[in-house]
MARGU-794472 format. One line per 10 residues: their letters; for each residue x, y, z of C-alpha. Coordinates in Angstrom, 1 decimal, decimal comma. Layout:
A) X Y Z; ...
REM end
This chain:
MYKISEIVQI) 14,5 56,2 -44,0; 11,5 58,4 -44,8; 10,8 61,8 -43,4; 7,5 62,0 -41,6; 6,4 64,7 -44,1; 6,9 62,1 -46,8; 4,7 59,6 -44,9; 2,0 62,2 -44,6; 2,0 62,6 -48,4; 1,9 58,8 -48,9
LHPNRTFITD) -1,0 58,1 -46,4; -3,3 61,1 -47,3; -4,6 61,3 -43,7; -7,8 62,9 -42,4; -5,8 65,4 -40,4; -2,3 65,9 -38,9; -0,5 67,6 -36,1; 3,2 67,9 -37,2; 5,8 69,5 -34,9; 8,9 68,2 -36,7
PNSLVQHLFY) 8,4 67,4 -40,5; 12,0 66,3 -40,8; 11,7 63,5 -38,2; 13,1 60,3 -39,7; 11,3 57,0 -39,8; 13,1 53,7 -40,2; 11,0 51,3 -38,0; 7,3 50,4 -37,8; 6,0 49,8 -34,3; 2,6 48,3 -33,4
DSRKIVQADN) 3,4 46,8 -30,0; 4,6 49,1 -27,2; 6,4 46,2 -25,6; 8,7 45,6 -28,6; 9,9 49,1 -29,2; 13,6 49,6 -30,1; 15,3 52,6 -31,6; 12,3 54,6 -30,7; 13,6 57,9 -32,1; 13,5 56,5 -35,6
GVFFALQKSR) 10,1 54,9 -35,6; 6,4 55,4 -36,1; 3,8 53,8 -33,9; 0,6 52,6 -35,6; -2,2 52,4 -33,1; -4,0 49,2 -34,4; -7,4 48,2 -33,2; -6,9 44,4 -33,0; -7,4 42,2 -30,0; -6,2 45,1 -27,9
DGHHYIKEAY) -6,6 48,7 -28,8; -3,3 50,3 -29,6; -4,6 53,7 -28,6; -4,3 52,6 -25,0; -0,5 52,3 -25,4; 0,2 55,7 -27,0; 1,6 57,1 -23,8; 3,8 54,1 -23,1; 5,3 54,4 -26,6; 5,7 58,1 -26,1
DKGVRNFVLQ) 7,5 57,6 -22,8; 9,8 55,2 -24,5; 10,8 57,9 -27,0; 8,5 57,5 -30,0; 7,5 60,8 -31,5; 5,6 59,7 -34,6; 2,1 58,2 -34,4; -0,5 57,0 -36,8; -3,9 57,0 -35,0; -7,3 55,8 -36,0
LDEEQEQLFP) -9,4 57,3 -33,2; -9,8 61,0 -33,8; -9,3 62,3 -30,3; -7,6 65,4 -29,0; -4,1 64,3 -28,3; -2,1 67,5 -29,2; -1,9 68,8 -25,6; -0,9 65,4 -24,2; 1,9 65,0 -26,7; 2,9 68,5 -27,6
DANLIWVTDS) 6,2 67,6 -29,3; 4,9 64,5 -31,3; 3,9 64,2 -34,9; 0,3 62,9 -35,0; -1,4 61,5 -38,1; -5,1 60,6 -38,0; -6,3 58,1 -40,6; -9,5 56,1 -41,2; -7,9 52,7 -40,7; -4,4 52,4 -39,1
LESMQVLAAY) -3,7 48,9 -40,4; -4,7 49,8 -43,9; -2,4 52,9 -43,7; 0,5 50,6 -42,7; -0,3 48,5 -45,7; -0,3 51,5 -48,0; 3,1 52,6 -46,6; 4,5 49,1 -47,1; 3,1 48,9 -50,7; 4,7 52,3 -51,5
HRQKFSFPVI) 8,0 51,0 -50,1; 7,9 47,8 -52,1; 7,4 49,7 -55,3; 10,8 51,3 -54,9; 12,5 48,0 -55,8; 12,6 46,5 -59,3; 14,3 43,1 -58,4; 12,3 39,9 -58,7; 9,8 39,2 -55,8; 8,6 35,6 -55,4
GITGSNGKTI) 5,2 35,5 -53,7; 4,4 32,2 -52,0; 0,9 31,1 -50,8; -0,7 27,8 -49,9; -2,1 25,9 -47,0; 1,1 24,2 -45,9; 4,8 24,4 -46,9; 5,1 28,1 -47,4; 7,8 28,7 -44,8; 9,6 25,5 -45,6
VKEWLYQLMS) 9,8 26,3 -49,4; 10,8 29,9 -48,6; 13,7 28,7 -46,4; 14,8 26,0 -48,8; 14,9 28,5 -51,7; 17,1 30,6 -49,5; 19,4 27,7 -49,0; 19,4 26,7 -52,7; 19,8 30,1 -54,3; 21,9 32,1 -51,9
PEYKIYRSPK) 25,1 31,5 -53,7; 23,9 33,5 -56,6; 21,4 36,0 -55,0; 21,3 38,3 -52,1; 17,9 37,2 -50,8; 15,5 39,0 -48,5; 12,8 36,8 -47,1; 9,8 37,2 -44,8; 10,9 36,7 -41,2; 9,7 33,3 -39,9
SYNSQLGVAL) 6,0 33,1 -40,9; 5,1 36,7 -41,1; 2,4 36,2 -43,7; -0,8 37,9 -42,3; -2,3 41,3 -43,1; 0,1 42,8 -40,5; 3,0 40,4 -41,0; 3,3 41,0 -44,8; 3,4 44,8 -44,2; 6,1 44,4 -41,6
SLWGLSDQYN) 8,0 42,0 -44,0; 8,0 44,3 -46,9; 9,2 47,2 -44,8; 12,5 45,2 -44,5; 13,3 45,4 -48,3; 16,4 47,4 -49,2; 18,8 47,9 -52,1; 21,3 45,5 -50,6; 19,1 42,6 -51,9; 18,5 41,5 -55,5
LAIIEAGISE) 15,7 38,9 -54,8; 12,9 38,7 -52,3; 10,7 35,8 -51,1; 7,5 36,9 -49,4; 4,9 34,6 -47,8; 1,1 35,4 -48,0; -1,4 33,6 -45,8; -5,1 34,1 -45,6; -8,0 32,8 -43,4; -11,0 34,4 -45,0
KGEMVKLENM) -12,4 35,8 -48,3; -11,2 39,2 -49,4; -7,8 39,1 -47,7; -5,5 38,1 -50,6; -6,4 41,2 -52,7; -4,9 43,4 -49,9; -1,8 41,2 -49,7; -1,4 41,3 -53,5; -1,6 45,0 -53,5; 1,3 45,2 -51,2
IKPTIGLLTN) 3,5 42,3 -52,4; 3,1 42,8 -56,2; 5,0 39,6 -56,9; 6,8 39,1 -60,2; 6,8 35,3 -59,7; 4,0 33,4 -57,9; 4,3 30,0 -56,3; 1,4 27,9 -55,0; 2,4 25,2 -52,5; 0,1 22,6 -50,9
VGVAHKAGFE) -3,6 23,4 -50,7; -5,4 21,6 -47,8; -9,1 21,3 -46,9; -11,2 24,4 -46,7; -10,6 26,6 -43,6; -13,2 25,7 -41,0; -14,5 29,3 -40,8; -13,4 31,2 -43,8; -14,3 29,2 -46,9; -17,2 27,1 -48,0
SKAEKIYEKI) -15,1 24,8 -50,2; -11,6 23,9 -51,2; -12,2 25,5 -54,6; -13,3 28,8 -53,1; -10,1 28,7 -51,0; -7,9 28,2 -54,1; -9,6 31,0 -56,0; -8,9 33,3 -53,1; -5,3 32,3 -53,0; -4,5 32,7 -56,7
NLFKDVETMI) -5,6 36,3 -56,4; -2,0 36,8 -55,4; -0,9 35,8 -59,0; -3,1 38,1 -61,1; -0,2 40,2 -62,3; 2,8 37,9 -62,0; 5,0 37,1 -64,9; 5,1 33,4 -64,1; 2,8 31,3 -61,9; 4,4 28,0 -60,6
FPNRYVEDIQ) 2,1 25,4 -59,2; 1,5 21,7 -58,6; -1,1 20,9 -61,2; -3,2 18,5 -59,1; -4,5 21,4 -56,9; -5,9 23,5 -59,8; -7,1 20,9 -62,4; -10,7 22,2 -62,1; -9,8 25,9 -61,5; -10,0 28,7 -64,0
LPYRPRKFSW) -6,5 30,3 -63,7; -5,8 34,0 -64,3; -5,1 34,6 -68,0; -2,0 36,8 -68,0; 0,8 34,8 -66,2; 3,0 32,3 -67,9; 2,0 28,9 -66,4; 4,7 26,7 -65,0; 2,9 23,6 -63,9; 4,3 20,3 -62,6
GYDEGLSLEV) 2,8 16,9 -61,9; 2,4 13,4 -63,2; 0,5 14,2 -66,4; 2,0 14,6 -69,8; 2,3 18,1 -71,2; 3,1 19,9 -68,0; 6,0 22,2 -67,8; 7,8 19,8 -65,4; 6,7 16,1 -65,4; 7,3 13,7 -62,6
YSLKQVDDKF) 8,1 10,3 -64,1; 8,6 8,4 -60,9; 9,3 8,7 -57,2; 11,4 5,9 -55,7; 12,0 5,6 -51,9; 15,4 4,3 -50,9; 16,0 2,6 -47,5; 13,5 4,9 -45,7; 16,2 7,7 -46,0; 15,7 9,5 -49,3
TVATLFYGGR) 13,6 9,6 -52,4; 14,9 9,6 -56,0; 12,6 11,8 -58,2; 12,9 11,2 -61,9; 11,8 14,4 -63,7; 11,3 15,5 -67,3; 11,9 19,1 -68,4; 12,8 20,8 -71,7; 13,0 17,5 -73,6; 15,4 15,9 -71,1
TFAVEVPFVD) 15,0 13,5 -68,2; 17,0 14,1 -65,0; 17,0 12,8 -61,5; 17,2 14,5 -58,1; 17,8 12,9 -54,8; 15,4 14,4 -52,2; 16,7 13,7 -48,6; 13,2 13,0 -47,3; 10,6 10,3 -47,7; 7,3 12,0 -46,6
KGNIENAINC) 5,0 13,3 -49,3; 4,8 16,8 -48,0; 8,6 17,4 -48,1; 8,9 15,7 -51,5; 6,3 18,1 -52,9; 8,0 21,1 -51,3; 11,3 20,0 -52,9; 9,8 19,7 -56,3; 8,3 23,1 -55,9; 11,9 24,4 -55,3
VAVMLRFGYE) 13,1 22,5 -58,4; 10,4 24,2 -60,5; 11,5 27,7 -59,2; 15,1 27,0 -59,9; 14,3 25,9 -63,4; 12,4 29,1 -63,9; 15,5 31,0 -62,8; 17,6 29,2 -65,4; 19,6 26,9 -63,1; 21,3 23,9 -64,7
REVIASRIKE) 19,8 20,5 -63,9; 23,1 19,3 -62,4; 23,3 22,3 -60,1; 19,7 21,7 -59,0; 20,4 18,0 -58,3; 23,5 18,7 -56,3; 21,9 21,3 -54,1; 18,5 19,5 -53,5; 20,5 16,5 -52,2; 21,9 18,8 -49,4
LQPVAMRLEL) 18,6 20,2 -48,2; 18,3 20,5 -44,5; 15,1 20,1 -42,4; 13,6 23,5 -41,4; 13,0 23,9 -37,7; 9,8 25,9 -37,8; 9,9 27,2 -34,3; 11,8 28,9 -31,6; 12,1 26,5 -28,6; 12,5 27,3 -24,9
KKGKKNSSII) 14,0 24,4 -22,9; 15,1 23,8 -19,3; 18,9 24,1 -19,1; 21,4 22,8 -16,7; 22,3 24,6 -13,5; 19,2 26,7 -13,2; 19,2 28,1 -16,7; 16,9 28,3 -19,7; 17,9 27,7 -23,3; 16,2 29,4 -26,2
DDSYSNDLDA) 17,1 27,4 -29,3; 16,4 29,3 -32,5; 19,3 28,5 -34,8; 17,5 27,6 -38,0; 17,1 31,1 -39,4; 20,2 33,2 -38,7; 19,5 36,6 -40,2; 19,0 40,1 -38,7; 15,2 40,0 -38,8; 15,0 36,6 -37,2
LQIALEFLNQ) 17,6 37,7 -34,6; 15,4 40,7 -33,6; 12,4 38,4 -33,1; 14,5 36,0 -31,0; 15,9 38,9 -28,9; 12,4 40,2 -28,3; 11,5 36,7 -26,9; 14,7 36,7 -24,8; 13,9 40,1 -23,5; 10,5 39,0 -22,1
QGQHPRKILI) 12,1 36,2 -20,1; 12,5 37,2 -16,4; 13,2 33,9 -14,7; 17,0 34,4 -14,5; 19,1 37,4 -13,6; 21,4 37,2 -16,7; 20,8 37,1 -20,4; 23,4 35,6 -22,8; 23,4 35,5 -26,6; 25,5 32,9 -28,4
LSDLPGVSLT) 25,7 34,1 -32,0; 27,5 32,8 -35,1; 28,5 34,6 -38,3; 25,4 35,6 -40,3; 25,1 34,1 -43,8; 25,9 36,8 -46,4; 27,3 39,3 -43,9; 30,9 40,2 -44,6; 33,4 42,7 -43,1; 32,5 45,0 -45,9
DEKSLSKLKR) 28,8 44,8 -45,3; 28,5 48,0 -43,4; 24,7 48,2 -43,4; 24,2 44,8 -41,9; 27,0 45,2 -39,3; 25,6 48,6 -38,3; 22,1 47,1 -37,8; 23,6 44,3 -35,8; 25,4 46,8 -33,5; 22,1 48,7 -33,0
LLSEYRLDRL) 20,2 45,5 -32,1; 22,8 44,3 -29,6; 22,8 47,7 -27,9; 19,0 48,0 -27,7; 18,4 44,7 -26,0; 19,6 44,1 -22,4; 22,3 41,5 -22,8; 24,7 40,6 -20,1; 27,1 38,7 -22,2; 27,7 38,0 -25,9
ILIGEILTQV) 29,5 34,9 -27,2; 30,6 35,2 -30,9; 31,5 32,2 -33,1; 32,9 32,6 -36,6; 35,7 34,4 -38,4; 33,7 37,5 -39,3; 32,1 38,6 -36,0; 35,2 37,8 -34,0; 37,0 40,6 -36,0; 34,5 43,2 -35,0
ADQFAVPSVS) 33,7 42,1 -31,4; 35,2 45,2 -29,9; 32,6 47,3 -31,7; 29,7 45,8 -29,8; 28,4 47,5 -26,7; 28,2 44,2 -24,8; 30,8 42,3 -22,9; 31,9 39,6 -25,3; 34,1 36,6 -25,9; 35,0 35,2 -29,3
YASTTAFLDD) 35,7 31,8 -30,9; 36,8 31,1 -34,4; 34,6 27,9 -34,6; 31,9 25,9 -32,7; 34,6 23,3 -31,9; 36,8 26,0 -30,3; 33,8 27,2 -28,2; 33,0 23,6 -27,1; 36,6 23,0 -26,1; 36,3 26,0 -23,7
IRSLQFEDST) 32,7 25,6 -22,6; 33,5 24,4 -19,1; 35,2 27,6 -18,3; 32,1 29,7 -19,1; 29,4 30,4 -16,7; 25,8 29,7 -17,8; 24,1 29,1 -14,5; 21,2 31,5 -13,5; 21,0 32,6 -17,1; 18,7 32,6 -20,1
VLLKGGREFH) 20,8 31,7 -23,1; 19,7 32,4 -26,7; 21,4 30,2 -29,4; 21,4 31,8 -32,8; 23,7 30,0 -35,3; 23,9 29,3 -39,0; 23,5 25,6 -40,0; 27,1 25,2 -40,9; 28,0 26,0 -37,2; 26,0 23,0 -35,9
FERISRLLVA) 24,6 24,7 -32,8; 22,8 21,5 -32,0; 26,0 20,4 -30,5; 25,9 23,4 -28,1; 22,2 22,7 -27,3; 22,9 19,1 -26,4; 25,5 20,2 -23,8; 23,4 23,1 -22,3; 19,9 21,5 -22,1; 19,0 19,4 -19,1
KSHDTVLEIN) 18,9 15,7 -19,9; 15,6 13,9 -20,1; 14,1 10,8 -21,6; 12,5 11,3 -25,0; 8,9 11,9 -23,7; 8,1 15,6 -23,9; 5,2 17,9 -23,4; 5,3 20,5 -26,2; 3,6 23,9 -25,3; 2,7 26,1 -28,3
LNAMENNLNV) 3,0 29,7 -27,0; 1,5 31,1 -30,2; -1,6 29,1 -29,5; -1,8 30,3 -25,9; -1,5 33,9 -27,0; -4,2 33,3 -29,6; -6,5 31,8 -26,9; -5,9 34,7 -24,5; -6,8 37,2 -27,2; -10,0 35,2 -28,2
YRQLLPKHVK) -11,3 35,5 -24,7; -10,2 39,1 -24,4; -12,3 40,0 -27,4; -15,4 38,7 -25,6; -14,8 41,1 -22,7; -15,9 44,7 -22,4; -12,9 47,1 -22,1; -13,4 47,8 -18,4; -13,3 44,1 -17,4; -10,0 42,9 -16,1
LMSMVKAFSY) -8,5 39,4 -16,6; -7,1 37,1 -14,0; -5,2 34,0 -15,3; -5,0 30,8 -13,4; -1,5 29,3 -13,2; -2,1 26,9 -10,3; -1,0 23,3 -10,5; 2,1 24,1 -12,5; -0,1 26,0 -15,0; -2,3 22,9 -15,6
GSGSFEIANL) 0,8 20,9 -16,1; 2,3 23,2 -18,7; 4,9 24,9 -16,7; 5,5 27,7 -14,2; 7,5 30,8 -15,0; 7,4 30,0 -18,7; 3,7 30,5 -18,8; 3,6 33,3 -16,3; 6,2 35,2 -18,3; 4,0 35,0 -21,4
LQFNRVDYLT) 1,0 36,2 -19,5; 2,9 39,0 -17,9; 4,2 40,1 -21,3; 0,6 40,0 -22,6; -0,5 42,2 -19,7; -3,1 40,1 -17,8; -4,1 41,9 -14,6; -3,7 39,1 -12,0; -2,2 35,6 -11,7; -3,6 33,0 -9,3
VAFADEGVDL) -1,8 30,1 -7,7; -3,1 27,4 -5,3; -0,3 27,5 -2,8; 2,1 30,1 -1,5; 5,2 28,3 -2,7; 4,0 28,5 -6,3; 3,8 32,3 -5,9; 7,3 32,4 -4,3; 8,7 30,5 -7,3; 7,1 33,0 -9,7
RGAGITLPIV) 8,5 36,0 -7,8; 11,9 34,4 -7,9; 11,5 34,1 -11,7; 10,9 37,8 -12,1; 7,1 37,9 -12,2; 5,9 41,3 -10,8; 2,1 40,9 -11,5; -0,2 40,7 -8,5; -0,5 37,1 -7,4; -3,4 35,7 -5,5
VMSPDENTFE) -2,9 32,6 -3,3; -6,0 30,5 -3,1; -5,1 28,3 -0,2; -3,1 30,2 2,4; -2,4 28,8 5,9; -0,6 29,9 9,0; 2,7 28,3 7,9; 2,8 30,4 4,7; 2,0 33,9 6,1; 5,7 34,8 6,3
SIVQYNLEPE) 6,2 33,9 2,6; 3,0 35,7 1,6; 4,2 38,9 3,2; 7,8 38,6 2,2; 7,0 38,0 -1,5; 4,1 40,4 -1,8; 1,5 37,7 -2,5; -2,2 38,4 -1,9; -4,1 35,7 0,0; -7,6 34,5 -0,5
IYSFRVLSSF) -9,5 34,8 2,8; -12,3 32,3 3,0; -13,1 31,9 6,8; -13,1 33,7 10,1; -10,4 31,4 11,3; -8,0 32,3 8,5; -9,0 36,0 8,8; -8,2 36,0 12,5; -4,9 34,2 12,1; -3,7 36,5 9,3
LNYLKGKGIS) -4,8 39,6 11,3; -2,8 38,5 14,3; 0,2 37,8 12,2; 0,1 41,2 10,6; -0,4 42,9 13,9; 2,7 41,2 15,3; 4,7 42,5 12,3; 3,3 46,0 12,4; 1,9 45,8 8,9; -1,2 47,7 7,6
SFPIHIKVDT) -3,3 47,9 4,5; -2,2 44,5 3,3; -4,2 43,3 0,2; -6,6 40,4 0,5; -9,3 38,7 -1,5; -12,6 37,7 0,0; -14,0 34,3 -1,1; -17,8 34,1 -0,9; -19,8 30,8 -0,9; -22,7 31,3 -3,2
GMHRLGFMPD) -23,6 27,7 -3,7; -20,4 25,7 -4,6; -20,0 24,9 -0,9; -16,3 24,3 -1,0; -14,7 27,4 0,6; -15,9 30,9 1,4; -18,0 33,1 3,7; -21,7 32,3 3,7; -23,9 35,2 2,5; -25,4 35,7 5,9
EVDKLITELN) -21,9 36,3 7,4; -21,4 39,6 5,6; -22,2 41,9 8,5; -19,9 40,0 10,9; -17,2 40,1 8,2; -17,6 43,9 7,9; -17,2 44,3 11,6; -14,0 42,2 11,6; -12,5 44,1 8,7; -13,4 47,5 10,1
SSAILQVKSA) -11,9 46,7 13,5; -8,5 47,8 12,2; -6,7 49,3 9,2; -4,6 46,2 8,8; -6,3 44,7 5,7; -7,5 46,1 2,4; -10,0 44,2 0,3; -8,8 44,1 -3,3; -11,5 41,8 -4,5; -14,5 39,7 -3,4
FSHLASAGNK) -15,4 36,7 -5,5; -17,2 33,4 -5,8; -17,2 30,4 -8,1; -19,9 29,2 -10,4; -20,6 25,5 -9,7; -22,3 24,6 -13,0; -22,0 27,4 -15,5; -21,8 25,0 -18,5; -25,0 23,1 -17,6; -28,1 24,6 -19,1
EDNTFTQQQI) -30,3 22,7 -16,6; -28,7 24,7 -13,8; -29,2 28,1 -15,4; -31,5 29,2 -12,6; -29,0 28,1 -10,0; -26,2 29,9 -11,8; -28,2 33,1 -12,0; -28,9 32,7 -8,3; -25,2 32,5 -7,6; -24,5 35,7 -9,6
DLLDQFTRRL) -27,3 37,5 -7,7; -25,9 36,4 -4,3; -22,5 37,7 -5,1; -23,9 41,0 -6,3; -25,9 41,3 -3,0; -23,0 40,3 -0,8; -20,5 42,6 -2,4; -22,8 45,6 -2,5; -23,4 45,2 1,3; -19,6 44,7 1,8
EEGLGYSFLR) -18,7 47,8 -0,2; -21,3 49,8 1,8; -20,0 48,5 5,1; -16,3 49,1 4,2; -16,8 52,5 2,6; -14,6 51,7 -0,5; -15,0 49,7 -3,7; -13,1 46,7 -4,8; -13,1 44,3 -7,8; -15,8 41,7 -8,1
HIAATSGIEL) -15,5 38,4 -10,0; -17,3 35,1 -10,4; -16,9 33,9 -14,0; -14,2 31,3 -14,9; -13,8 29,9 -18,4; -17,3 28,6 -18,8; -18,7 31,8 -17,3; -16,7 33,9 -19,7; -18,1 31,9 -22,7; -21,8 31,7 -21,6
WPQAYFDMVR) -22,6 34,3 -18,9; -21,6 37,9 -19,9; -23,9 39,1 -17,1; -21,4 37,4 -14,7; -18,4 39,5 -15,8; -18,6 42,1 -13,1; -15,2 43,8 -12,9; -12,9 40,8 -13,7; -13,0 37,3 -15,0; -10,7 34,3 -14,3
LGIGLYGIDV) -9,4 32,4 -17,3; -8,2 28,9 -16,6; -8,5 25,8 -18,8; -9,8 27,8 -21,8; -6,3 29,4 -22,1; -5,1 25,9 -23,1; -7,8 25,5 -25,7; -9,6 22,5 -24,3; -12,8 21,5 -22,5; -14,7 24,6 -23,6
ERHDLPLREV) -18,5 25,2 -23,9; -18,6 27,3 -27,1; -17,3 25,5 -30,2; -17,5 28,6 -32,3; -14,5 30,2 -30,7; -11,3 29,9 -32,8; -9,3 28,3 -30,0; -6,1 26,3 -30,5; -4,9 23,4 -28,4; -1,8 24,4 -26,6
SSLKTNVTQI) -0,2 21,2 -25,3; 0,8 18,0 -27,0; 2,3 15,0 -25,1; 4,7 13,1 -27,4; 7,1 10,2 -27,1; 8,7 7,7 -29,6; 9,0 4,1 -30,4; 11,8 2,3 -28,6; 11,4 -1,2 -30,0; 9,2 -3,2 -32,5
KHLAAGETVG) 8,4 -6,9 -32,0; 6,7 -9,4 -34,3; 4,8 -11,9 -32,1; 2,7 -15,0 -32,9; -0,9 -15,4 -32,1; -1,4 -16,7 -28,5; 1,6 -14,8 -27,1; 0,9 -12,3 -24,2; 2,2 -8,8 -23,6; 3,0 -7,1 -20,4
YNRHGVLHRD) 2,5 -7,7 -16,7; -0,1 -10,3 -15,6; -0,2 -11,4 -19,2; -3,3 -9,3 -19,7; -2,4 -8,5 -23,3; -3,4 -11,6 -25,2; -2,7 -11,7 -29,0; -5,5 -13,2 -31,0; -3,5 -13,0 -34,3; 0,0 -12,7 -35,5
SKTATIKIGY) 0,9 -9,2 -34,4; 3,3 -6,4 -34,4; 3,8 -4,4 -31,2; 5,7 -1,2 -30,4; 7,1 -0,4 -27,0; 7,1 3,3 -26,2; 8,7 5,5 -23,6; 5,8 6,5 -21,4; 4,3 4,9 -18,3; 2,3 5,7 -15,2
ADGYDRRFGN) 5,3 7,4 -13,6; 5,1 9,9 -16,4; 1,4 10,4 -15,7; -0,1 8,0 -18,2; -2,8 6,4 -16,2; -2,9 2,6 -15,7; -6,5 2,7 -16,7; -5,4 3,3 -20,3; -4,1 -0,2 -20,6; -5,5 -3,1 -22,6
GVGKMMVNGQ) -6,9 -1,1 -25,5; -8,6 1,7 -23,5; -5,9 4,2 -24,5; -5,5 5,2 -28,2; -2,4 6,9 -29,5; -1,4 8,2 -32,9; 1,5 6,9 -34,9; 2,2 8,2 -38,4; -1,4 9,6 -38,6; -3,0 6,4 -37,5
LVPTIGDICM) -4,8 5,6 -34,2; -3,5 2,5 -32,5; -4,6 0,9 -29,2; -2,5 0,0 -26,1; -2,0 -3,7 -25,4; -1,3 -5,1 -22,0; -1,0 -3,3 -18,7; 0,7 0,1 -18,5; 4,2 -0,2 -17,0; 5,9 2,4 -14,8
DMCMLDVTDI) 8,1 3,8 -17,5; 6,8 2,2 -20,7; 3,7 0,8 -22,4; 3,0 -1,2 -25,5; 0,9 -0,5 -28,6; -0,6 -2,8 -31,2; 0,7 -1,5 -34,5; -0,1 -4,6 -36,6; -2,0 -2,7 -39,2; 0,2 0,3 -39,8
EVAEEDEVIV) 3,7 1,2 -41,1; 6,0 2,1 -38,3; 9,7 2,2 -37,5; 11,7 2,5 -34,3; 12,1 6,1 -33,2; 8,9 7,2 -34,9; 7,0 9,9 -33,1; 4,0 8,9 -31,0; 1,2 11,4 -30,0; -0,1 10,2 -26,7
YPDIKLAAKA) -3,4 12,1 -26,6; -4,6 12,7 -30,2; -7,9 14,0 -28,6; -7,5 14,7 -24,9; -11,2 15,0 -24,4; -11,9 11,5 -25,7; -8,9 10,2 -23,7; -10,3 11,6 -20,5; -13,8 10,3 -21,2; -12,4 6,8 -21,9
IGTIPYELLT) -11,2 6,5 -18,2; -14,1 8,5 -16,7; -12,2 11,7 -15,9; -11,7 15,2 -17,3; -8,8 16,8 -19,3; -7,7 18,8 -16,3; -6,7 15,6 -14,5; -4,7 14,3 -17,5; -2,8 17,6 -17,9; -2,0 18,1 -14,2
SISQRVKRVY) -1,0 14,4 -13,9; 1,9 14,7 -16,4; 5,1 14,1 -14,3; 7,7 16,7 -13,8; 10,3 14,3 -15,3; 8,6 14,8 -18,6; 10,5 17,6 -20,2; 8,5 20,7 -21,2; 9,5 22,3 -24,5; 8,0 25,8 -25,2
FYE) 8,0 27,1 -28,8; 6,9 29,9 -31,0; 6,0 28,9 -34,5
REM end
């Protein structure tokens, strides 16, 4: 811990307001939603996608009394018992504090950078070297300007080796990371193509990355990435590759039965072999990077070979899956340490779809009964997060179960737990699985997760958060954001997406029908929810579940008024739809005076917003028409406000409008398909595609020329061919029009066409020209825009057509 008076001396602030110089700081906060142990933390008001200064009061109300602020505003009277520190840049100040903390430790620090493989190599080194070292490593992929600072803050004297990731996206970033990390050993992993925005060339990217190594004792690297690069002079070079004279030479790589690879290596005048339990090039390269690091640390070749052989795949993400008996399962058992546990508990905490939260936790690697620091931190974590039940598995935690402030049950082993699993109640619960590899929690996951065939729609929640923040940065601060979650969130899910949006504080959600809103309310969603298509049969549900209907005609208005009168309800929120040219639903502009009369006839309704829909915002040829729509809404709403005597929100811009028509922002915008990263007008926005539909190969057949494939014998083979049958058909939402070569899927990085008609549950691919094996993964829509164009539709239709029998898997990377 540091005293706040010490932090003031470290940061050299512009000015301060200190009420308690002895206040202790153990935690760094930057997100008011994720505050735990508030009395021992400091809140940094970062100016990122959202301005942290807007959340000072929320952090204060949660108990935080130490703040580092960037905007020099008068806050002393608002927070009279707080310690306030004003700096020029709050993120840089956090980095200065992290750098100061890192310099307190003299044990080796491995700094890892590269385009790919950083997290995998970090986790493998942890697996390989933990028997000899107490290793601290960056939580998950905390490798950004913010993530590295938070990672370094976790260093303590209970470790004797640290492994820290460093990731960059533009020039100038690595110098800041190097100033914090100050690695003693540097490792360069894979270097891919130049970043689409940040670098002009691959060489420029490499030069930026190796800034991390300017003061290291040893730089470890695959030679093929730096052959034409001028390396920093000072470090000892430990290079590996296929050329003679390198520190570690690769003599040969021999693949055995598609199961593992034997790497024959030469080091220190001796040849030795290691068995890498992978066959893909990326993981082989990652494994040899690990070999190089272990050699640098003096490991014997025999020890290295025995441990490399036992390497386990690294699950790079936390997954949220549908469980049995109305439950949700969060599977995050690859990285079972206290920092990863806190991240997973934060994710569990934001889930509101079920009334109960359960943690199934195994013993943590390296934590013993005598490790008082780790056990004390674990107790604090479990007390801070709202758990209803704790299930402990392992010999260590079962002995201290009575010290945790959560109702718990203990089992000595995973097998003992599985023997008793039927007696435990998991229905109506969100269950977090957090177990070390040796506890094989995949056995638990298989029993708790709802069964499905092997076709899945993967939804990347990190990508969705990224896209949300990209659009937020386009908006002025006063403009609110409504998110469209109609049609099962464009096929991506219901409460899972709404939970994420609620956690990220959008202002409104919108659904098409009342039953969608009812489901969200049942899943704990408290945001205002607009129903676009209300009717008389749903009024009771709308009122009961506090939904807000769109009113688009005098018929619906009259019906809803009569219903509310009969219930004695007043001031019920509604949203007025205006037809400015789409000619789908809405009041016509010349009906505004009649509408004012109807609304003023009683105090039953309160207009929360009035809005319209741009018919052709993305078509430049229709710019005049679009501007006319904007003007019509402006005129209609000004007259409506004047007639009602109060103001309300106005909105007309959906995704295309947000991107192209800032003059259409009014008071709020509606973000729909852009949230999912597809079908957008502006290609300069750093959006990420959210959804990926995947299946796998069920069977491979070798067929002679002249044979036919599928129903109606439409798939005629004109050469000796190899076909793959895969587990997706039109009942899953894969349109029949994709048959006979129209559809293209990706297998092992290669595009292959469909052959024959699409069946109900399956279809066939022509894989004659590629290497493929049964159970290989298949990406159904490698480019969803091109797929939609191939059958004359739009990505919206492909996404919303994906059947509910296709399991949705949500993950954080």
